[in-house]
C-alpha positions, 0 to 999 in steps of 0.5 A, spaced: 577 402 538 584 402 541 586 403 549 590 410 551 597 410 554 598 416 558 605 418 561 607 423 566 613 426 567 615 432 572 622 436 573 624 442 578 625 447 572 631 450 577 635 444 575 635 447 568 636 453 563 631 451 557 627 445 555 628 442 548 622 438 545 623 435 538 616 431 537 616 428 530 610 424 530 606 428 535 599 431 533 597 436 538 600 440 543 598 444 548 603 449 552 600 452 559 603 456 565 605 452 570 603 455 577 609 452 580 617 451 578 616 444 575 616 442 568 610 437 567 610 433 560 603 429 560 604 424 553 598 421 550 598 416 545 593 413 541 592 408 535 594 401 533 601 402 533 602 407 539 608 402 543 612 404 536 614 410 539 617 412 545 618 419 549 626 419 550 629 424 555 635 426 557 639 432 561 646 435 560 649 441 561 642 444 565 639 443 558 633 438 558 632 434 551 625 431 550 624 427 543 619 422 540 623 416 537 622 409 534 623 403 538 628 400 536 624 393 535 619 396 531 618 392 525 615 396 519 610 392 515 610 392 507 603 391 506 598 396 503 593 396 509 599 398 513 598 406 511 591 406 515 594 404 521 594 410 526 599 414 531 595 419 535 600 422 540 598 428 544 602 432 548 601 437 554 607 441 557 606 446 563 612 450 564 614 456 568 612 462 564 619 465 564 622 459 562 626 458 555 622 453 551 625 450 544 619 446 540 620 442 533 615 439 530 613 436 523 605 436 523 600 438 529 596 443 532 599 447 537 595 451 543 599 456 547 595 457 553 599 463 556 604 469 556 611 466 555 617 470 555 622 466 552 618 460 547 621 458 540 616 454 536 617 451 529 613 447 526 612 444 519 604 444 518 598 445 522 595 450 526 598 454 531 593 458 536 597 464 541 591 465 546 595 470 550 596 477 548 603 477 550 607 472 548 615 473 546 619 469 542 619 466 535 614 462 531 616 459 525 612 454 520 613 453 513 605 452 511 601 452 518 596 457 520 597 462 525 592 464 529 593 471 534 589 475 539 594 480 539 593 485 533 600 488 535 603 482 533 608 482 527 607 475 523 612 475 517 
């Protein structure tokens, strides 16, 4: 069993117009509404290679960009057993309910726990749980399952 790395970062949302997250190594995303004007990111890493993925943040022109990158010092293993070495990253995002949010991920499970008014989500594969009756935005998935509690939602 491997230990966890837990990182938390906070920003004041009045300093930004949108947040963009590019999460290529994440396995689980939870999006909750913030009860304040703060944006909070809680990033949890597990697995043998957890130190090799970094969360990079930049802010330009009132836009907050957060993405996972491979550490520049990461040395790829060229053996048959390296396939079984794991990275299991999860992220919890607390944002104001009316804040413009764009999330792109490869393969993960997503739980949206709030009636957000401007959220765009794109994943290649995984599950998306829309646990609120009112969510405005665009949800795209190549081969993911989308669960929605609102019978009036349009799924194309």
